[in-house]
C-alpha positions in Angstrom: -79.9 -2.5 80.0 -82.7 -4.0 78.4 -83.6 -3.7 75.4 -86.7 -1.5 75.8 -84.4 1.2 76.8 -82.3 1.1 74.4 -85.0 1.6 72.0 -86.3 4.9 74.3 -82.7 6.2 74.0 -82.4 5.4 69.9 -85.9 7.3 69.8 -85.3 10.4 71.7 -81.7 10.7 69.9 -84.0 10.4 66.5 -86.1 13.4 67.9 -83.0 15.2 68.8 -80.8 15.0 65.3 -84.3 16.5 63.5 -82.9 19.4 64.3 -81.1 21.3 61.9 -79.3 23.2 64.8 -77.6 20.1 66.1 -74.6 21.3 68.0 -71.2 19.5 67.8 -71.6 18.8 71.8 -74.6 16.7 71.4 -73.0 15.3 67.8 -70.3 13.9 70.3 -72.1 12.8 72.8 -74.2 10.9 70.1 -71.2 9.0 68.8 -70.2 8.2 71.8 -73.7 6.7 72.9 -73.2 4.8 69.3 -69.8 3.5 70.2 -71.0 2.3 73.6 -73.2 -1.3 72.0 -73.9 -2.6 68.4 -77.0 -2.5 69.9 -77.1 1.1 69.7 -76.7 1.2 66.8 -78.8 -1.6 65.1 -81.8 -0.1 67.2 -81.4 3.3 66.1 -80.8 2.4 62.3 -84.6 0.0 62.7 -85.9 3.1 63.5 -84.6 5.3 61.0 -85.7 2.5 57.9 -89.5 3.5 59.5 -88.6 7.2 58.4 -88.4 8.1 54.8 -87.6 11.8 56.5 -84.3 11.0 58.6 -83.3 13.1 60.8 -80.6 16.2 60.3 -76.8 15.8 61.6 -75.4 19.3 61.0 -71.0 19.1 61.3 -69.3 20.1 64.3 -66.6 22.1 62.9 -64.6 20.5 60.8 -66.2 17.0 61.5 -67.4 15.3 58.6 -69.1 11.7 58.4 -65.4 10.0 57.2 -64.4 11.8 60.8 -66.6 10.1 62.8 -66.5 6.8 61.2 -62.6 7.1 61.1 -63.3 7.8 64.5 -65.7 4.9 65.5 -62.8 2.4 63.8 -60.5 4.1 66.0 -62.7 2.6 69.3 -63.4 -0.2 71.5 -67.3 -0.8 70.4 -68.6 -3.6 73.2 -69.5 -6.6 72.1 -73.3 -7.4 71.0 -74.8 -8.1 74.2 -72.3 -5.9 76.7 -68.4 -6.3 77.5 -68.9 -10.5 79.8 -66.0 -10.1 82.7 -65.4 -13.4 83.6 -67.1 -12.5 87.2 -70.1 -12.1 85.7 -69.6 -16.0 84.7 -69.8 -19.1 86.6 -66.3 -20.5 86.4 -67.0 -23.3 83.6 -68.3 -21.0 81.1 -65.3 -18.6 81.2 -62.3 -20.6 79.3 -65.3 -20.9 76.0 -66.2 -17.2 76.3 -62.3 -16.2 76.2 -61.7 -18.7 72.7 -65.4 -16.8 71.8 -65.2 -13.2 73.4 -62.5 -11.6 70.7 -64.1 -12.8 67.5 -67.3 -11.1 68.8 -66.5 -8.5 69.2 -64.5 -7.7 66.3 -67.7 -9.1 64.4 -69.4 -6.7 66.0 -67.2 -4.0 65.6 -67.5 -4.7 61.7 -71.0 -4.6 61.7 -71.3 -1.5 63.3 -68.7 0.4 61.1 -70.4 -1.1 58.2 -73.8 0.6 59.5 -72.3 3.8 59.4 -70.8 3.0 55.9 -74.1 3.0 54.8 -75.9 5.4 56.7 -73.4 8.0 56.8 -74.6 9.8 54.1 -77.7 10.0 55.7 -76.4 10.5 58.9 -75.0 13.5 58.1 -77.2 15.5 55.9 -78.9 18.2 57.0 -82.2 18.7 56.3 -84.5 22.5 56.4 -88.1 22.9 56.7 -90.7 25.6 56.4 -93.6 26.0 58.4 -97.5 26.2 57.5 -97.6 29.9 55.4 -93.8 30.7 55.8 -92.1 31.2 52.6 -87.8 30.5 53.3 -85.0 31.1 51.2 -82.1 29.0 51.7 -77.8 29.5 50.5 -76.4 26.4 50.2 -72.6 25.6 50.6 -72.1 25.5 46.8 -73.8 29.5 46.2 -77.3 27.9 44.8 -80.4 29.2 46.9 -83.0 27.3 47.6 -86.7 29.0 48.3 -89.2 27.0 49.9 -93.3 26.8 49.9 -95.1 26.7 52.7 -94.7 23.2 55.0 -91.9 21.8 52.7 -88.8 19.7 53.4 -86.0 19.1 52.0 -82.1 17.4 52.6 -79.1 18.7 51.5 -75.8 16.8 50.3 -73.3 18.7 49.4 -69.3 17.4 48.7 -66.7 17.8 46.6 -67.9 15.1 44.2 -72.4 16.3 43.9 -74.6 18.2 45.0 -77.9 15.9 45.9 -80.9 17.3 47.1 -83.8 15.2 48.5 -87.3 17.1 47.9 -88.7 15.5 50.8 -92.3 17.1 51.1 -93.8 20.0 48.8 -92.8 22.6 46.2 -89.3 24.1 46.0 -87.5 26.8 43.6 -83.8 26.4 43.2 -81.8 28.9 41.8 -78.4 27.1 40.7 -74.9 27.6 40.9 -72.9 27.0 37.4 -70.5 23.9 38.6 -69.5 21.9 35.3 -67.6 19.6 37.5 -70.3 18.6 39.7 -74.4 18.2 38.4 -76.8 19.6 40.6 -79.3 16.6 41.2 -83.5 16.9 43.1 -84.7 13.8 43.8 -88.4 14.1 44.4 -89.9 10.2 45.3 -88.2 8.3 42.2 -88.0 11.5 39.8 -84.9 12.8 39.4 -83.8 16.2 37.7 -80.5 17.1 36.6 -79.7 20.3 36.4 -77.7 21.9 33.8 -76.9 25.6 35.1 -80.6 26.6 36.0 -83.0 27.9 37.3 -86.3 25.4 38.3 -89.0 24.2 40.2 -89.8 21.1 41.5 -93.4 20.6 43.3 -93.9 16.8 44.9 -97.4 15.9 45.2 -98.7 12.5 46.4 -99.8 11.9 43.1 -96.6 12.8 41.1 -94.0 15.4 40.7 -93.8 18.3 38.4 -90.8 20.0 37.5 -91.1 23.5 35.7 -88.2 25.0 34.3 -87.4 28.9 34.5 -83.8 29.3 32.2 -81.5 27.0 31.4 -82.1 23.7 31.0 -83.3 20.6 33.1 -83.1 16.9 32.3 -85.9 14.7 34.0 -86.5 10.9 34.4 -86.7 8.0 36.8 -83.4 7.5 39.7 -81.2 4.7 38.5 -82.1 1.3 39.8 -79.4 -1.5 40.4 -81.3 -3.8 38.3 -82.8 -1.2 35.2 -79.9 1.1 35.3 -80.2 4.4 34.7 -83.4 5.6 33.3 -84.1 8.0 29.8 -84.2 11.4 30.1 -85.7 14.2 28.8 -84.9 17.4 28.1 -86.7 20.7 29.5 -86.0 24.3 28.0 -87.2 27.5 30.2 -90.5 27.4 29.6 -91.2 24.0 29.8 -93.3 21.6 32.3 -93.0 18.0 32.9 -95.6 16.4 34.7 -94.3 12.8 36.7 -96.6 10.3 37.9 -96.7 6.8 39.0 -99.6 5.6 37.2 -99.5 8.7 34.3 -97.4 8.8 31.6 -94.6 12.0 31.6 -96.1 15.2 30.5 -94.8 17.2 28.3 -96.0 21.0 28.3 -96.0 24.7 27.8 -95.9 26.5 31.1 -97.4 30.4 31.9 -93.9 30.9 34.2 -95.4 33.2 36.2 -98.3 31.4 37.3 -95.9 28.8 38.1 -94.1 31.0 40.8 -96.6 32.8 42.5 -95.9 31.5 45.3 -92.9 33.5 46.1 -94.4 36.7 46.7 -97.5 35.7 48.0 -100.5 34.5 45.2 -102.1 32.0 43.9 -102.7 31.9 40.5 -105.0 29.5 39.1 -105.9 28.2 35.2 -109.2 25.6 35.1 -107.8 24.1 37.3 -109.0 21.2 40.0 -110.5 22.2 42.9 -108.9 19.7 45.0 -105.0 20.9 43.6 -106.2 24.2 44.9 -107.3 23.3 48.3 -104.5 21.6 48.9 -102.4 25.0 48.6 -104.9 26.7 50.1 -104.2 24.2 53.4 -100.4 24.6 52.9 -100.4 28.2 53.6 -103.7 28.5 56.2 -104.4 27.4 59.7 -108.0 27.0 58.6 -109.0 23.7 56.8 -110.6 23.5 54.0 -112.5 21.1 53.2 -114.0 20.0 50.1 -117.1 16.6 49.7 -117.0 14.3 47.0 -118.4 15.7 43.9 -116.7 18.7 43.8 -113.1 18.0 43.3 -113.1 18.4 39.8 -114.6 21.9 39.5 -112.2 24.7 37.6 -111.0 26.8 39.0 -109.6 30.2 37.0 -108.5 33.3 38.9 -105.2 35.1 41.5 -105.9 34.8 45.2 -104.0 35.5 48.4 -102.0 32.5 49.6 -102.5 33.8 53.1 -105.9 35.0 53.1 -108.5 32.7 52.2 -111.5 34.5 52.0 -111.1 35.9 48.4 -111.6 32.4 47.3 -114.6 31.4 49.7 -116.2 34.7 48.0 -115.5 32.9 44.9 -116.6 29.5 45.6 -120.1 31.2 47.2 -120.4 32.6 43.4 -120.3 29.9 41.6 -123.5 27.8 40.3 -123.0 24.4 41.3 -121.2 25.3 45.1 -122.5 25.5 48.4 -119.9 26.8 51.5 -120.6 26.9 54.9 -118.3 28.1 57.3 -117.3 28.0 61.4 -114.3 28.4 63.6 -112.7 25.0 62.3 -113.0 24.4 58.8 -114.3 25.7 55.6 -116.6 23.1 53.7 -117.2 23.0 50.5 -120.5 21.0 49.0 -121.8 19.8 45.9 -125.6 21.7 46.0 -127.2 19.1 44.8 -126.4 16.8 47.9 -127.9 20.2 50.6 -130.9 20.0 47.7 -131.8 16.3 48.8 
């Protein structure tokens, strides 16, 4: 099989395994495809490396990541460039092939196992997401619950030793089941929030992450690295909020919890919030886009609006001095009034 065909197959598996409802039969076919050749593993992992949202592969019955790896170890993986039969090679080269064929096969099998061990946590960790305008509540295996805001996505990894959630996009509210033996950690980009039996909200923006504690305590810091080691954490109590950005110092402040969680019952509450941040939240909940032009990004907005109906916001903006609103079937455009008057 050509390398191009293998790449196509790897891409198809990537799309298939992104479904959170992948059944055991599909998982078995995927395992068999991986075992067929290290080329399959290499091309599949090459596709994975291009994405931050890695595919979800649900557990099939009692199957686990370790079980799959054990099965891969027990299988006969074909050499890197396919099985070489003596009949397919000129006679004068056959003796050399017999000498190096076994070491190549062993090395290839070791490479496959190493890659499976490296990526097993990712391959077998399910992802969940919400659609535009949808709020979705999930009950995790440990008894904790997660409520996803519109257009949000998480990856869940819960074992007997740890509970780790990756917030890949959007916003989530966590109600953590008490378990002193296992920390509950939420990763949002470089930010790490470690719950100490609590309820807290995490929002991932392009510019950074916002963590708000509703109940209990949360320790927030950067994820540990091999070079720097564990980062210093900031401890938050109920009613406190921290904003962590790549190009800004850590900002700790008192939060209005009712404002932060208004999205859970379909409302959006703003207090002197920049218009750009307001529009970001409305666009996550509605099909018709709101577009702002340069010069109005920092216009402060204060008020309570329905997340599913931007009409109230549009009327509010029409009444504001210095702004003009233009509507079409495709979009709502907000411009500075000065740009129209020129």
